[in-house]
C-alpha positions as CSV (number, residue, x, y, z in Angstrom):
1,X,77.1,75.8,99.5
2,X,80.9,76.3,99.7
3,X,80.7,80.0,100.0
4,X,78.5,79.7,103.1
5,X,81.2,77.5,104.6
6,X,83.7,80.3,104.3
7,X,85.6,79.2,101.2
8,X,87.5,81.7,99.1
9,X,90.1,81.9,96.4
10,X,93.3,82.9,98.3
11,X,95.6,85.6,97.0
12,X,98.9,84.2,95.5
13,X,101.0,85.8,98.3
14,X,99.3,83.9,101.1
15,X,101.2,80.9,102.6
16,X,101.7,78.0,100.2
17,X,102.3,74.3,100.7
18,X,104.0,73.9,97.4
19,X,104.2,74.6,93.7
20,X,103.6,72.4,90.7
21,X,105.7,72.3,87.5
22,X,104.8,70.2,84.5
23,X,108.1,69.2,83.0
24,X,109.2,69.7,79.4
25,X,110.0,66.5,77.3
26,X,110.8,65.5,73.8
27,X,107.1,64.9,72.8
28,X,106.2,68.5,73.5
29,X,106.7,71.6,71.4
30,X,109.8,72.2,73.4
31,X,111.7,69.4,71.4
32,X,113.8,71.8,69.3
33,X,115.0,73.6,72.4
34,X,114.7,70.9,75.0
35,X,118.2,71.4,76.6
36,X,117.6,75.2,77.0
37,X,114.1,74.9,78.4
38,X,115.1,72.1,80.7
39,X,117.9,74.4,82.2
40,X,115.3,77.1,82.7
41,X,113.0,74.7,84.5
42,X,115.9,73.5,86.6
43,X,116.5,77.1,87.6
44,X,112.9,77.6,88.5
45,X,112.8,74.3,90.4
46,X,115.9,75.2,92.4
47,X,114.5,78.6,93.5
48,X,111.1,77.1,94.4
49,X,112.5,74.1,96.3
50,X,114.7,76.4,98.4
51,X,111.5,77.8,100.0
52,X,108.7,75.2,99.7
53,X,107.9,71.7,98.4
54,X,107.9,71.2,94.6
55,X,105.6,68.8,92.8
56,X,106.7,67.8,89.2
57,X,104.4,66.1,86.7
58,X,106.3,64.3,84.0
59,X,105.9,61.2,81.8
60,X,107.6,58.1,82.8
61,X,111.2,58.1,81.6
62,X,111.7,61.9,81.8
63,X,114.8,62.9,83.6
64,X,114.1,65.5,86.3
65,X,117.1,67.0,88.1
66,X,115.4,68.8,91.0
67,X,114.6,68.5,94.7
68,X,111.0,67.5,94.2
69,X,108.3,64.9,94.2
70,X,107.8,63.5,90.7
71,X,104.4,62.0,89.6
72,X,104.6,60.2,86.3
73,X,101.7,61.3,84.1
74,X,101.6,61.6,80.3
75,X,101.3,65.2,79.2
76,X,100.7,67.3,76.0
77,X,102.6,70.4,77.2
78,X,103.9,72.2,80.2
79,X,101.6,75.1,81.2
80,X,100.7,74.1,84.7
81,X,99.0,77.5,85.4
82,X,96.3,76.7,82.9
83,X,95.7,73.0,83.4
84,X,96.4,72.9,87.2
85,X,93.9,72.8,90.1
86,X,92.5,76.1,91.2
87,X,92.3,75.8,95.0
88,X,89.9,77.3,97.5
89,X,90.6,77.6,101.2
90,X,88.1,77.8,104.0
91,X,88.3,78.3,107.8
92,X,90.3,75.1,108.6
93,X,88.3,72.9,106.2
94,X,89.9,70.7,103.6
95,X,91.1,72.6,100.5
96,X,88.7,72.5,97.6
97,X,90.6,71.3,94.5
98,X,88.6,72.7,91.6
99,X,89.2,70.9,88.3
100,X,88.1,73.0,85.4
101,X,88.2,72.1,81.7
102,X,91.4,73.0,79.9
103,X,90.9,72.9,76.1
104,X,94.1,74.3,74.8
105,X,93.1,78.0,75.0
106,X,89.9,77.6,73.0
107,X,90.8,74.5,71.1
108,X,94.0,75.9,69.6
109,X,96.2,73.1,70.7
110,X,96.1,69.5,71.9
111,X,95.0,69.3,75.5
112,X,93.4,65.9,76.2
113,X,96.2,64.6,78.3
114,X,96.8,67.9,80.2
115,X,93.1,68.1,81.0
116,X,93.4,64.7,82.7
117,X,96.4,65.6,84.9
118,X,94.4,66.9,87.9
119,X,92.3,63.8,88.3
120,X,95.4,61.6,88.1
121,X,97.2,63.6,90.7
122,X,94.2,63.3,93.0
123,X,93.6,59.6,92.4
124,X,97.3,58.9,93.0
125,X,97.2,60.8,96.3
126,X,99.7,63.4,95.3
127,X,97.6,66.3,96.5
128,X,95.3,66.6,99.6
129,X,91.9,68.2,99.6
130,X,88.3,67.7,98.3
131,X,88.1,67.1,94.6
132,X,85.4,69.3,92.8
133,X,84.5,68.5,89.2
134,X,84.0,71.6,87.1
135,X,85.0,69.9,83.8
136,X,81.9,71.3,82.1
137,X,83.3,74.9,82.4
138,X,86.5,76.1,80.7
139,X,88.7,78.2,83.0
140,X,92.5,78.6,83.0
141,X,94.4,79.7,86.0
142,X,96.2,82.4,84.0
143,X,92.9,84.1,83.2
144,X,92.0,85.1,86.8
145,X,93.5,87.0,89.7
146,X,92.2,87.1,93.3
147,X,92.8,89.6,96.1
148,X,91.9,86.8,98.6
149,X,89.0,89.0,99.9
150,X,86.3,88.3,97.4
151,X,87.3,90.2,94.3
152,X,88.2,88.4,91.1
153,X,90.0,90.1,88.2
154,X,89.7,88.8,84.6
155,X,89.7,90.0,81.0
156,X,86.7,90.0,78.7
157,X,88.9,89.1,75.7
158,X,89.8,85.7,77.2
159,X,86.7,84.6,79.0
160,X,84.4,85.7,76.1
161,X,86.6,84.3,73.4
162,X,85.4,81.6,71.0
163,X,85.4,77.9,71.8
164,X,85.5,78.4,75.6
165,X,82.1,78.7,77.2
166,X,79.6,79.7,74.5
167,X,76.7,80.2,74.4
168,X,77.0,81.6,77.9
169,X,76.7,85.4,78.1
170,X,79.1,87.6,80.0
171,X,76.6,87.9,82.9
172,X,76.2,84.2,83.0
173,X,79.9,83.6,83.1
174,X,80.3,86.2,85.8
175,X,77.7,84.4,87.9
176,X,79.5,81.1,87.5
177,X,82.8,82.7,88.5
178,X,81.3,84.1,91.6
179,X,79.6,80.8,92.5
180,X,82.6,78.5,91.7
181,X,85.2,80.8,93.2
182,X,83.1,81.9,96.2
183,X,83.6,85.5,95.2
184,X,81.6,88.7,95.8
185,X,82.4,90.5,92.6
186,X,84.3,90.4,89.3
187,X,86.2,93.3,87.8
188,X,86.5,92.9,84.0
189,X,89.4,94.4,82.1
190,X,88.3,95.2,78.6
191,X,91.6,96.3,77.0
192,X,95.1,95.1,76.7
193,X,96.7,92.6,74.3
194,X,100.3,91.4,73.7
195,X,101.3,90.5,70.1
196,X,102.0,86.8,69.8
197,X,99.8,85.9,72.8
198,X,97.9,82.5,72.3
199,X,95.7,82.9,75.4
200,X,93.3,85.6,74.1
201,X,94.7,88.0,76.8
202,X,95.3,86.2,80.0
203,X,95.3,88.7,82.9
204,X,98.6,87.3,84.2
205,X,100.4,88.8,81.2
206,X,98.8,92.3,81.8
207,X,97.7,93.1,85.3
208,X,98.5,91.5,88.7
209,X,96.9,92.1,92.1
210,X,99.3,92.6,95.0
211,X,99.0,93.3,98.7
212,X,97.5,96.5,100.0
213,X,95.2,96.9,97.0
214,X,98.1,97.4,94.6
215,X,97.9,96.6,90.9
216,X,101.0,96.0,88.9
217,X,100.4,96.4,85.2
218,X,102.2,96.7,81.9
219,X,102.5,100.1,80.3
220,X,103.9,101.3,77.0
221,X,105.5,104.7,76.3
222,X,106.1,104.3,72.5
223,X,103.1,105.6,70.4
224,X,104.6,103.7,67.5
225,X,104.4,100.4,69.2
226,X,101.5,98.2,67.9
227,X,100.5,97.5,71.5
228,X,100.5,101.1,72.7
229,X,96.8,102.0,72.3
230,X,95.4,98.9,73.9
231,X,97.7,99.3,76.9
232,X,96.9,103.0,77.2
233,X,93.1,102.2,77.3
234,X,93.8,99.4,79.8
235,X,95.7,101.9,82.0
236,X,92.8,104.3,81.8
237,X,90.3,101.6,82.9
238,X,92.5,100.6,85.8
239,X,92.3,104.2,87.1
240,X,88.5,103.8,87.3
241,X,88.6,100.6,89.3
242,X,87.7,100.8,93.0
243,X,88.2,98.4,95.9
244,X,85.3,96.8,97.6
245,X,85.5,99.6,100.1
246,X,85.3,102.2,97.4
247,X,88.9,103.4,97.3
248,X,91.1,103.7,94.1
249,X,93.8,101.0,93.7
250,X,97.4,101.9,94.1
251,X,98.8,101.5,90.5
252,X,102.5,100.5,89.8
253,X,103.5,100.6,86.2
254,X,105.8,97.9,84.8
255,X,107.9,98.6,81.6
256,X,107.2,96.8,78.4
257,X,110.2,94.8,77.1
258,X,111.6,95.9,73.8
259,X,110.4,93.6,71.0
260,X,111.8,90.1,71.1
261,X,111.5,88.1,68.0
262,X,111.0,84.4,67.5
263,X,114.4,82.8,66.7
264,X,113.2,81.0,63.6
265,X,110.2,82.8,62.1
266,X,111.0,86.3,63.2
267,X,107.6,87.3,64.6
268,X,107.2,89.2,67.9
269,X,106.9,87.2,71.1
270,X,104.6,88.2,74.1
271,X,107.3,89.2,76.6
272,X,105.9,90.7,79.8
273,X,107.2,91.4,83.2
274,X,103.7,90.9,84.7
275,X,104.2,87.1,84.5
276,X,105.9,86.7,87.9
277,X,105.3,84.0,90.6
278,X,104.8,84.8,94.2
279,X,106.1,82.1,96.6
280,X,106.9,81.8,100.3
281,X,109.4,84.6,101.0
282,X,110.2,85.5,97.4
283,X,108.9,86.6,94.0
284,X,110.4,84.9,90.9
285,X,110.4,87.5,88.1
286,X,110.9,87.0,84.4
287,X,113.9,88.8,82.8
288,X,114.6,89.1,79.1
289,X,118.3,90.1,78.6
290,X,117.5,93.8,78.7
291,X,119.4,94.9,81.7
292,X,117.9,98.4,82.1
293,X,114.3,97.3,81.8
294,X,115.0,94.1,83.8
295,X,116.3,96.2,86.7
296,X,113.4,98.6,86.4
297,X,110.8,95.8,86.4
298,X,112.4,94.0,89.4
299,X,112.6,97.2,91.4
300,X,108.9,98.0,90.7
301,X,107.8,94.5,91.7
302,X,109.9,95.0,94.8
303,X,107.8,98.0,95.7
304,X,104.7,95.8,95.7
305,X,106.4,93.0,97.7
306,X,108.9,94.9,100.0
307,X,109.4,92.0,102.4
308,X,110.2,89.3,99.9
309,X,113.4,88.4,97.9
310,X,113.0,89.6,94.3
311,X,114.7,87.0,92.1
312,X,115.1,87.4,88.3
313,X,115.0,84.3,86.1
314,X,115.9,84.5,82.4
315,X,112.7,83.6,80.5
316,X,113.9,84.2,76.9
317,X,113.5,80.5,76.1
318,X,110.1,80.2,77.7
319,X,108.6,83.0,75.6
320,X,109.7,81.1,72.4
321,X,106.5,79.1,73.1
322,X,104.5,82.3,73.9
323,X,104.4,82.0,77.7
324,X,106.5,83.0,80.7
325,X,107.4,82.1,84.2
326,X,103.9,82.3,85.9
327,X,102.4,80.3,83.0
328,X,104.7,77.4,83.9
329,X,103.7,77.1,87.5
330,X,100.7,76.6,89.9
331,X,100.8,77.2,93.6
332,X,98.9,75.2,96.2
333,X,97.7,76.7,99.5
334,X,98.7,75.3,102.9
335,X,97.5,71.8,103.5
336,X,97.8,70.3,100.0
337,X,101.5,69.4,99.7
338,X,103.3,67.2,100.6
339,X,101.1,64.3,101.6
340,X,102.3,63.0,105.0
């Protein structure tokens, strides 16, 4: 029904009405590093609010130093990309606010309160649009990418992972994606994995769709790196992809950060330059205290977004909890924020 009405999943670089952050607090896993992560969130909030409205979800009593609208809701964690609304736009009609099930990336972590955030935001009038209940289907925002023209990108490692949507088959999941997201086709990426990743291979850690049929993706040049072979196979598969018109994609390769280890337990963290956020007039890009690679990554992202400011934000604290900048955010298309 919605597809026939002209609805689609917009590309991230299309005009936005605002961005959501779900704020860190002492009852999250951020407690041991709360001061540091709060400073990082304040930096993100400052850059976002310079360019568009900012919506912050935070439990009552949480101190938020940011130019934003705060909605008090109890939360388990802070990954707005994965518990936030996925929004469809359509020919002047009200935005469709799709509320999918978030179950802690396959029941790995507590998610009951985060899974209820969207309904609370809608009921309290913090977002504008038509609420659509898809809570019987697990789908995280970080697991999909859209070109805004009917093509959805995803990874088989995530959407077919245990404790998400079994016993649905790959074909059945693809059909649901096309129906729910009003898409024409789904391109599945079958390779690529970052050590330390909790998401089973979210696409926003590996490959990002950009304007003019451009794919930004993570590459690895060190055959001794444990991630080398999977990223090599991913790169080969990307070369086989074709646009809906039958043309190859323009491929831009991002460097892989040198290994960054957890500050306490000394295991490798899933640092990636692919986890950037596109907002009105700018791209906020993760950096990792590796000046040569940080500069290379920002320059490459700038090739894909030549008319936007390219802004680096130090994400070394964020990756301590196995995510990065894009994972912390969810953008809304025009017409959703702020409520008049």
